[in-house]
Structure formats: structure tokens, C-alpha cells
C-alpha positions in Angstrom: -0.2 -2.1 9.2 -3.1 -2.3 6.5 -6.5 0.0 7.0 -9.2 -0.8 5.1 -13.1 0.1 4.3 -16.4 -1.8 5.1 -19.8 -0.8 5.4 -21.4 -2.2 8.6 -25.0 -3.2 6.3 -22.6 -5.4 4.4 -20.4 -7.1 7.2 -23.8 -7.6 9.1 -24.9 -9.5 6.3 -21.7 -11.5 6.4 -22.4 -13.0 10.0 -25.1 -14.7 8.7 -28.0 -16.8 10.1 -29.9 -14.9 12.6 -27.2 -12.0 13.0 -27.4 -10.5 9.2 -30.8 -9.4 10.3 -30.3 -8.0 13.5 -27.9 -4.5 13.4 -24.9 -4.4 15.5 -23.7 -1.7 17.8 -20.4 0.0 17.5 -18.9 -1.6 21.2 -19.7 -4.9 19.6 -18.2 -4.4 17.0 -14.7 -3.1 18.8 -15.3 -6.2 20.8 -15.2 -8.1 18.1 -12.3 -6.6 16.3 -9.8 -7.6 19.5 -10.4 -11.1 17.5 -8.5 -10.2 14.3 -6.1 -7.0 16.0 -8.4 -4.6 14.2 -8.9 -1.3 15.9 -11.7 0.8 14.2 -10.2 4.3 13.2 -14.1 5.7 11.9 -17.4 5.4 11.5 -19.5 7.7 9.4 -23.2 7.1 10.0 -24.7 8.7 7.6 -23.5 6.1 4.9 -22.5 3.1 7.5 -18.8 3.4 6.7 -16.2 1.8 8.9 -12.9 2.5 8.8 -10.3 -0.6 10.7 -6.7 -0.6 11.0 -5.6 -4.2 11.0 -2.1 -5.0 13.4 -1.2 -8.3 11.7 1.1 -8.0 8.9 0.8 -12.2 8.9 -3.2 -12.6 8.4 -4.2 -11.1 4.4 -7.3 -13.1 4.6 -7.7 -10.6 7.3 -7.6 -7.3 5.2 -11.1 -7.2 4.0 -14.7 -7.4 5.1 -15.3 -11.2 4.6 -12.2 -12.2 6.4 -12.9 -10.6 9.5 -16.4 -11.5 9.5 -15.4 -15.0 8.7 -13.1 -14.9 12.3 -16.0 -13.5 14.4 -18.5 -16.1 12.3 -16.1 -18.7 13.4 -16.0 -17.7 17.2 -19.6 -17.0 17.4 -20.5 -20.8 15.8 -18.1 -22.3 17.3 -16.1 -23.9 14.4 -15.6 -22.9 11.0 -17.6 -24.5 8.0 -15.6 -26.4 5.2 -15.2 -25.4 2.0 -15.3 -28.7 -0.6 -13.3 -26.7 -3.0 -10.6 -27.2 -1.4 -10.7 -31.1 -1.2 -7.9 -32.7 -3.1 -11.2 -34.9 -4.7 -12.7 -31.9 -5.6 -12.3 -32.3 -9.8 -11.3 -28.9 -12.2 -13.8 -28.4 -14.9 -11.8 -26.1 -16.7 -8.1 -25.9 -17.4 -5.0 -23.0 -17.6 -2.2 -24.1 -20.1 0.6 -22.6 -19.3 3.0 -22.0 -22.2 6.3 -23.2 -22.3 9.4 -19.5 -21.7 7.1 -17.9 -19.0 9.3 -19.8 -16.3 12.0 -16.9 -16.8 9.1 -14.3 -16.5 7.0 -14.6 -14.2 6.3 -18.7 -13.8 3.2 -19.4 -11.6 -0.2 -18.8 -11.8 -3.7 -20.0 -9.9 -7.4 -19.9 -11.1 -10.9 -20.7 -10.2 -14.5 -19.8 -11.3 -17.2 -18.3 -8.9 -20.6 -18.3 -10.0 -24.2 -18.2 -8.3 -23.1 -14.5 -6.4 -24.2 -11.6 -8.1 -22.1 -8.6 -7.5 -23.5 -5.9 -5.4 -22.0 -2.5 -5.0 -20.3 -3.5 -2.1 -19.2 -6.4 -2.8 -17.6 -5.0 -5.7 -16.0 -2.1 -3.2 -14.7 -5.3 -1.3 -13.2 -7.5 -4.0 -11.4 -4.6 -5.7 -9.9 -3.2 -2.0 -8.9 -7.0 -1.2 -7.2 -7.1 -4.8 -5.5 -3.9 -4.4 -4.1 -4.7 -0.6 -3.2 -8.1 -1.2 -1.3 -7.3 -4.7 0.4 -3.9 -2.9 1.5 -5.3 0.6 1.4 -8.6 0.6 2.2 -9.1 -3.0 5.6 -6.4 -2.9 3.3 -4.0 -5.4 2.3 -6.4 -7.5 6.2 -7.9 -8.0 5.2 -11.3 -6.3 1.3 -11.3 -6.3 -1.0 -9.8 -8.9 -5.1 -10.6 -9.0 -7.5 -10.2 -11.9 -11.1 -10.7 -11.7 -13.0 -11.5 -15.4 -16.4 -11.4 -16.2 -16.7 -15.5 -17.1 -19.4 -15.5 -19.5 -17.1 -14.2 -22.2 -14.1 -16.7 -21.9 -13.6 -19.6 -23.7 -11.3 -22.5 -22.3 -9.1 -23.5 -21.9 -7.3 -20.4 -20.9 -3.2 -19.6 -22.1 -0.4 -18.0 -20.1 2.0 -17.0 -22.3 5.0 -14.8 -23.2 4.6 -13.0 -26.4 6.5 -10.1 -28.4 5.6 -6.5 -27.0 3.5 -5.3 -30.4 2.2 -8.7 -30.9 -0.6 -8.6 -28.8 -3.0 -6.0 -28.4 -6.3 -4.9 -26.5 -8.0 -2.5 -24.6 -7.2 -1.7 -21.2 -8.9 -0.7 -18.2 -9.5 2.5 -18.0 -8.7 3.3 -21.5 -10.8 3.4 -24.9 -7.9 3.0 -27.1 -6.5 -0.3 -28.2 -3.0 -0.7 -27.5 -0.3 -3.2 -27.8 1.5 -4.3 -24.8 4.8 -1.8 -25.4 2.2 1.2 -25.5 0.6 0.1 -22.1 3.9 -0.1 -20.4 4.6 3.6 -21.8 1.2 5.7 -21.8 -1.0 3.7 -19.2 -0.8 4.8 -15.8 -0.6 1.3 -14.5 2.3 0.6 -16.6 4.1 3.7 -16.0 3.5 2.3 -12.3 4.4 -1.2 -12.2 6.7 -1.7 -15.8 9.8 -1.3 -13.9 8.6 -5.4 -12.7 9.0 -6.4 -16.5 12.0 -4.5 -17.2 14.5 -5.7 -20.1 12.2 -8.7 -21.1 12.6 -9.3 -24.5 8.5 -11.0 -24.2 6.0 -10.2 -22.0 3.5 -12.4 -21.0 -0.1 -12.4 -21.7 -3.8 -14.3 -20.7 -5.7 -15.5 -23.8 -8.5 -17.4 -24.2 -9.2 -20.5 -26.3 -10.9 -18.0 -29.5 -6.9 -15.6 -28.6 -9.1 -12.9 -26.9 -6.8 -11.4 -24.4 -7.9 -11.3 -20.6 -5.0 -9.5 -19.3 -1.4 -8.5 -19.4 0.1 -9.3 -15.7 0.9 -7.9 -13.2 -0.2 -4.6 -15.4 -3.8 -4.4 -16.4 -7.0 -6.2 -17.6 -8.5 -6.1 -21.0 -11.2 -3.7 -20.6 -14.0 -6.4 -22.4 -13.2 -9.0 -20.4 -11.7 -7.9 -17.3 -14.5 -5.1 -16.3 -16.2 -6.7 -13.4 -19.4 -4.8 -12.9 -22.2 -4.8 -10.3 -25.1 -7.6 -11.4 -21.9 -10.2 -12.7 -22.9 -13.6 -11.2 -20.0 -15.5 -13.2 -16.5 -14.4 -12.6 -13.0 -15.7 -13.0 -10.3 -15.6 -10.5 -6.8 -15.9 -11.5 -3.4 -14.5 -9.8 -0.1 -14.9 -11.1 3.6 -14.3 -9.4 7.2 -15.4 -8.5 6.1 -17.3 -5.5 3.6 -20.4 -5.8 2.9 -20.9 -2.5 1.9 -16.9 -2.2 0.0 -17.2 -5.4 -1.9 -20.3 -4.4 -2.9 -18.6 -0.6 -3.9 -15.5 -2.2 -6.6 -17.3 -4.3 -7.3 -19.4 -1.8 -8.4 -15.6 0.5 -10.1 -14.9 -2.6 -12.3 -18.1 -3.2 -13.3 -18.7 0.5 -14.1 -14.6 0.3 -16.8 -15.4 -2.4 -17.9 -18.5 -0.9 -18.9 -16.4 2.3 -21.0 -14.5 -0.5 -22.8 -17.4 -1.5 -20.9 -18.0 -5.3 -20.1 -21.9 -6.0 -16.4 -22.1 -6.3 -15.1 -24.7 -8.9 -11.3 -25.5 -9.2 -9.3 -25.1 -12.4 -6.3 -27.5 -13.3 -3.7 -25.6 -14.4 -0.7 -27.8 -16.4 2.6 -26.6 -16.5 5.6 -27.4 -19.4 7.9 -28.3 -16.7 7.9 -29.8 -13.1 6.8 -27.0 -10.2 7.0 -28.3 -6.2 3.6 -29.2 -6.9 3.8 -31.5 -10.3 3.1 -30.4 -13.7 -0.8 -30.7 -13.2 -2.0 -28.0 -9.8 -5.5 -27.7 -9.2 -6.4 -24.9 -7.7 -8.0 -23.3 -5.2 -5.6 -25.6 -2.8 -5.3 -26.8 0.7 -1.4 -26.6 1.6 -1.5 -26.4 4.9 0.1 -29.4 7.6 -0.5 -30.1 11.1 1.4 -29.1 13.7 2.0 -30.8 16.8 2.4 -28.7 19.9 2.7 -29.6 23.5 0.7 -28.3 25.8 3.1 -27.4 28.2 4.2 -24.9 25.8 1.5 -23.2 25.7 1.0 -23.1 29.4 4.5 -21.8 30.3 4.3 -18.8 27.5 0.3 -17.7 28.2 1.4 -18.4 32.3 -1.7 -20.7 32.9 -2.9 -24.3 33.4 -5.1 -25.1 30.5 -5.3 -28.6 30.0 -5.6 -30.1 26.5 -9.5 -29.6 26.3 -9.9 -26.4 26.5 -6.8 -25.6 24.1 -8.2 -28.2 21.1 -11.8 -25.6 21.9 -9.7 -22.3 21.9 -8.4 -23.3 18.9 -11.0 -24.8 17.0 -13.3 -21.9 17.8 -10.5 -19.8 15.9 -10.6 -21.6 13.1 -8.1 -24.5 13.6 -8.8 -28.1 12.5 -7.9 -29.7 16.1 -7.2 -33.5 17.0 -6.0 -33.8 21.1 -3.4 -36.5 21.9 -1.7 -37.1 25.2 -0.4 -33.6 26.4 -0.3 -32.6 22.9 -2.4 -31.1 20.4 -2.3 -31.4 16.7 -3.3 -28.3 15.0 -3.8 -27.4 11.0 -5.0 -23.9 9.8 -7.2 -23.2 7.5 -6.8 -23.0 3.7 -6.7 -19.5 3.6 -4.0 -18.8 6.3 0.0 -20.1 5.9 1.2 -17.7 9.1 1.6 -20.4 11.5 5.7 -20.7 11.8 6.3 -21.2 15.3 5.1 -22.9 18.6 4.6 -18.9 19.7 2.4 -18.0 16.4 -0.5 -20.9 17.8 -0.1 -19.5 21.4 -1.1 -16.1 20.2 -4.1 -17.6 18.7 -5.1 -19.6 22.0 -4.9 -16.4 24.2 -7.0 -14.4 21.5 -9.3 -16.7 21.0 -9.9 -17.2 24.9 -10.2 -13.7 25.4 -7.2 -11.5 27.3 -9.7 -10.8 29.8 -9.8 -14.6 30.5 -6.2 -14.7 32.1 -5.9 -13.8 35.8 -4.1 -10.8 36.4 -0.3 -11.4 38.5 1.7 -9.8 40.5 5.8 -9.5 40.1 6.5 -12.0 42.7 10.3 -9.8 43.1 10.5 -6.1 43.0 13.4 -4.4 41.3 14.7 -1.6 40.1 15.6 -0.7 36.5 18.9 1.0 36.2 21.9 1.5 33.0 24.7 -1.1 32.8 27.9 -0.5 32.7 28.7 -0.3 29.4 25.6 2.2 28.9 26.7 4.2 31.7 29.9 4.1 30.3 28.9 5.4 26.4 26.3 7.9 27.8 29.8 9.6 29.4 31.9 9.2 26.5 29.1 11.2 24.4 29.1 14.0 27.2 32.7 14.3 27.2 33.0 13.9 23.1 30.2 16.8 22.9 32.7 19.3 25.4 35.6 18.7 23.3 33.2 20.8 19.8 32.2 17.3 18.5 29.0 16.8 16.9 27.4 13.4 17.6 26.0 11.4 14.7 23.7 8.3 14.4 24.1 5.6 11.5 23.0 2.1 10.6 25.0 -0.6 11.4 23.8 -2.5 8.2 26.3 -1.5 5.2 28.1 -2.9 2.3 31.3 -4.5 1.7 32.0 -1.5 -0.8 31.8 0.9 2.2 33.4 -0.9 5.3 36.2 -3.3 3.9 36.7 -2.3 -0.2 36.9 1.7 0.3 39.4 1.6 3.4 42.0 -0.7 1.9 41.0 -3.7 3.9 40.8 -6.4 1.2 42.3 -9.5 2.0 42.7 -8.5 5.7 42.6 -9.9 8.8 40.9 -5.8 9.5 38.4 -6.3 6.7 37.0 -9.7 8.3 32.9 -9.1 8.6 29.7 -10.5 9.9 27.5 -10.7 6.2 23.8 -11.3 6.1 22.8 -14.4 4.3 20.4 -13.9 2.0 20.4 -10.4 1.7 17.9 -8.4 0.0 19.9 -5.9 -1.2 23.8 -5.4 -1.6 23.7 -2.3 -0.1 22.6 -3.9 3.7 24.4 -6.7 3.6 26.7 -6.7 6.2 27.4 -5.6 9.8 30.0 -2.9 10.0 33.0 -3.8 12.1 34.1 -0.2 13.3 33.1 3.0 13.4 35.0 5.0 11.2 33.9 4.0 7.7 30.3 5.2 9.1 31.3 8.5 10.1 33.1 9.0 6.5 30.9 8.7 5.1 28.7 11.4 6.6 32.1 13.5 5.8 31.8 12.2 2.6 28.5 14.5 1.7 29.9 17.0 4.5 32.1 18.8 1.7 29.8 22.3 1.5 30.1 22.6 5.8 32.7 25.3 6.8 35.6 23.5 8.6 36.4 22.0 10.5 34.5 19.2 11.2 34.7 17.3 14.3 32.1 14.3 14.2 31.5 11.2 16.5 29.6 8.2 17.3 29.4 5.7 20.1 27.2 2.3 18.9 27.3 -0.7 17.7 29.2 -3.1 16.0 29.6 -7.1 14.6 33.3 -8.0 15.2 33.5 -12.1 14.1 34.9 -13.6 16.9 35.4 -17.8 16.8 35.5 -18.0 20.4 32.0 -17.1 20.8 28.9 -19.4 20.7 27.3 -17.3 17.3 30.9 -16.5 15.8 30.6 -13.4 16.8 30.5 -10.9 19.4 28.6 -7.0 19.4 30.5 -3.9 21.1 30.1 -0.8 21.4 32.0 1.6 19.9 33.7 5.7 20.0 34.2 6.7 16.8 35.4 9.9 16.1 37.1 12.0 12.9 38.6 15.3 12.7 38.8 16.8 9.0 40.2 20.2 8.3 43.1 21.3 5.4 45.8 21.2 8.8 44.5 17.9 10.7 47.1 16.5 12.0 47.6 13.4 14.3 48.4 15.4 17.4 45.6 17.5 17.1 43.0 13.8 17.5 45.6 12.6 20.5 44.7 15.9 22.3 41.5 14.7 22.3 42.2 10.9 23.3 44.2 12.3 26.1 41.3 14.3 27.4 39.0 11.8 26.7 40.5 9.0 28.8 41.8 11.4 31.3 38.0 12.1 32.8 37.4 8.6 32.1 40.0 7.6 34.6 42.2 5.6 32.4 45.2 5.4 31.7 46.3 3.9 27.9 49.5 3.7 25.9 49.9 3.8 22.2 51.7 1.2 20.4 53.4 1.4 16.5 50.3 -0.4 14.0 50.4 -0.9 11.1 47.0 -0.4 9.4 45.8 -0.5 5.7 43.5 2.4 6.5 46.2 4.8 8.0 49.2 6.5 6.7 52.2 4.7 7.8 54.2 5.8 10.3 51.2 7.6 11.4 49.4 5.4 13.4 48.8 3.4 16.5 47.2 0.6 19.0 45.6 2.2 21.8 46.4 -0.7 24.7 45.3 -0.2 28.2 46.7 -3.1 31.0 48.1 -4.4 28.1 44.9 -5.3 25.6 44.3 -3.5 22.5 41.3 -1.1 22.5 40.7 0.8 19.5 43.3 2.3 16.9 44.2 5.9 16.1 45.6 7.5 13.5 45.6 9.9 10.2 43.7 8.1 7.4 45.4 7.2 3.9 44.9 9.6 1.3 43.8 6.8 -1.0 40.9 5.9 1.4 39.9 9.3 1.3 40.1 10.1 -2.4 37.8 6.6 -2.4 35.2 8.2 -0.8 35.6 11.9 -2.5 36.7 13.4 0.7 39.5 16.4 -0.5 41.1 17.6 2.8 43.4 15.5 5.5 41.2 13.6 8.4 42.3 12.0 11.3 40.4 9.5 13.5 40.9 7.2 16.5 38.4 4.3 17.1 38.4 3.1 20.5 36.0 -0.4 22.1 34.1 0.5 25.1 32.5 -2.4 25.7 36.7 -3.8 26.0 37.3 -0.6 28.1 34.5 -0.8 30.8 35.3 -5.0 30.9 39.1 -4.5 31.5 38.3 -2.4 34.5 
């Protein structure tokens, strides 16, 4: 969760009105921070610095002094003030032209100008902090969003966003005194070394230049020192945001525009001209309000909060939290302010109603029934199985349920077999975590493969969850608790793991039998199904040498997998 630094005097001035001249107590501040899920972590009385931890990762507009002050100010004043520059009727005064080809590298850009606010020490500190927090956390370390601030007076419009060869453009980057090419910046500059991987493999690199061919910046790496070094006393600024997601880019610019407007700046939109259609067209005026109203049933809010509130109370609670609200018959139509885009579910609105009214306004209610918690049968069985395995000399491991098809299927010789069917993750961020394990042996072999330097014998077990494809289940799969065990050493054999299975079932008080089975992961003739009451509850056998070779394990391994969920349900 982000932790930010703000200064008490700066915060008080941003509250506006009469409160700007009145000192705020730390107790009052801590009470207000509940509106933004904030917690005061430190206070330096000498310079007025406040360290605040924000608990809401979906509200990047709050990761700054301006955002916190804005939320408190709206609550105190009873409604949000309109920002005229978000209106679709506002005409852009300047243009930013996107050249063809940029869509293959870093396709989107948004920009605006801010005049009339003279940058102060505190204001500059907040601009830099907000820039860093948004780019690092919201922008995934500049991969999806990066921000540039510039001295507007030195820029000649229109600005062009284009691709150039790495040695074609040269400028002095921030923090340096030497003119460098883009390739030199990537190799030498600290920001180039830190973020250069974002542009890895690109033969041409993005650059922002003005009408006189002056470089503004090399996004997302570094600004030009001549134009992109904002100083205390500057009163005309140019703000741009580049990235890979248009909605995130515009939201980031909206936050900066609102912050500067709260400090007294006049915001003028910039028209961005794209060579091809975007989700918002070829000509996009930014900043821009992307929000759409959402209708929520009052009874949904009341049921979630456990209190009858009524339309009027809900409407008022949302208005004093910054929403645009219109009331209907048993419903409210709510729209977020342009600097927010975190309304994904009606429960998000419910939470804002609760925070706006204050959790202390809800009457406590004692439970209607007295109940005592306890372990479920499957947890009791798995705990008992763990105790028995430890007693048998096995060492417990705990591993991830998520993994890759390479480990759970391919390395186990399960390609194109029913044994290899798995639950896969849709839109996985990485192939390494793209599916859920369907049995326990691969997780145990992964640990064994990394343990070759430990003294033998190795005896490992894990009792954990697996996801098994099941078309009869309403979700298409079921989650079962599996106990898996392996023994690895130079003379490991079927009889050794079989004797452990015998002891386990004896102390669990269950009878079982073994039936021969042909399983691709085990040696033929050395594998069996574990059967209880006519139902297969697992598999036991000597691991196939080809599987061991794929895992780079140099000693024989024997193993069993027991489905504790099926074992428990058959009692």
C-alpha cells in the first residue's frame, strides 16, 4: 500500500475557505483520514511533515496531498465543485500529433496545459511524489503509464509523438550535463538502466518533440533537462502521460489536472490527433471524463449495510463523497468524478456510502444466534494424515497450487491423456502460473529436483488443494484435498512406499485394496489404483525414469497420491 509524505501547512491551504487560515489538530486529521482509508504513520512537528499510509489500492487519486484534501473538502462543503475543463464543450487550445508506427511500441498519449499557479516548494514536492507513485504503482513501474512535466513557455506547438532511430535524437537528460543519444541514455543514465527493459527489442524508440524539433522527453525513460525540469516559481506547465492503456493514461492525466486546478491553475485541454482510430476516435481531447452513470437499487445498499437508509440518505451520502447522483423510485443513479475509475461492482458504492456516513453511525447489532466454530471433517482428516506422515519420518512441504503446463502435464508424460486434463487460467499474466495442479506429485518432484545436495533418503509429503476438471460440477471443476508423498534414494522401491500407505490407512481406520493401473507417470507393472469401497481414491507407484530425467532427478522415486476429500466423503 502506498505511503506518502505531505506537509501540514500545504494540506491546510488546500482545504480552502476559512479552514485555510486555521491550524488543524492531529486528532482532527486522523479522523478525516478515515474518509480515505488512511492512517497517520508519523508526524514531524519541526517541519510539519506527515507520513500517511493509504489502504485503498484502487484510488490513485488519493495518493497525494491534493487528493486527500479534496476528499475532505467535499465532505465538509457537502458537494464536489465542477471542473469545467472536463466538459465536452471545452475546446482544446493546443495540438499533440501522434505519428504512424507508435502504436507498436507505446500507443497512447494524453496532455494538458496548466497556467496561473506559481509552483511552490511544497507544490513541487507533491508533483514529483505523485508522478513517482502513479508511474511506479498504478503504471506498473512505467510499463503501462509514465508522466512528464515541462516548462510550457519553452514549448512550440504542435508537439509530435513519434518513433526515431536510437542514434537519431540527442538531448541532455535530467540529472546529466552531457548531450546523449537515446541509446546512450539507455546504457548510461540511471533511469535508462532501470526502465530500459520496457523498450527492449525495439528498433525505433518513442520521443516527444515540439514544432521546432526540440526534444521534450524520451518516454517512459527521462525528460529533457532544458524543457522538462520544472522549478519553483514556474507558473506555466505542460503535462503529458504516455502508456499502453488509453483509459489508464487519461485517468492519470485527469488526476494531475484536478490536482493542479485545486492549487489554482487554469487547465486548458490538448487535442491528441492519432493516425488510426482508438477506442475514443482519431481526435481525442484530454483531459476527458470517461465515467458513466450506474444505477443501484437502494435495497442492495440497505441489505449490505444492515440498515434502512432510504433514497434521500443514500443520495446525500454519495454527494458528500464526490458522486454525481440522481434519485429514482427505489434506486440511485451514481456517477464517479472524472479523477476516479474504481466503480466495478455495486459493493463499491456500498462501501463509499458507509465511509461517507462514518462507520460509527451504524448501530451495533449482537448476533441473533450463538454458534461455536470447529474444524470440518476434511480438515480433521488432513490434520490426522499430516501427524501420521510426520510420525513415519516424512518432511512436510507447502507449495503453490498455481503452476505451468510444462510441470503439471508435459514433464509428467501426461500429454493427450485424461490424467493431464487441468483447470487453466484465462488471460494468464505468465505461463509459469497459468494452470492449477490436478495432483500432488509434480509439486513434490519440483522440491526433490532442488534437493539433490541433501543427504538421502528424502521423504517428502504435502497435504493441500488441487483442482480437478469435473463436467458434472456446476463450475466445471472441483477442489479436493490431496495427500501426496515421495521417497527418493538409490534403492527406493514400490514395497517401501506401499508399507507407508499401509500404516497410514491402518491408523486412519480405513480398508483399501490395490488394482493394477497403466499410468504414464509410473513404470508399467509398478503402479496401482488405491481403491476404497469400490471407488478409486488415489494412485501409487514407482515414478517412470523418463519423468525423473525431465525433472533432472538422478535417483529412483516412489510415490502415492491419496484423495482425502473422497476418502472422507466415503465414510
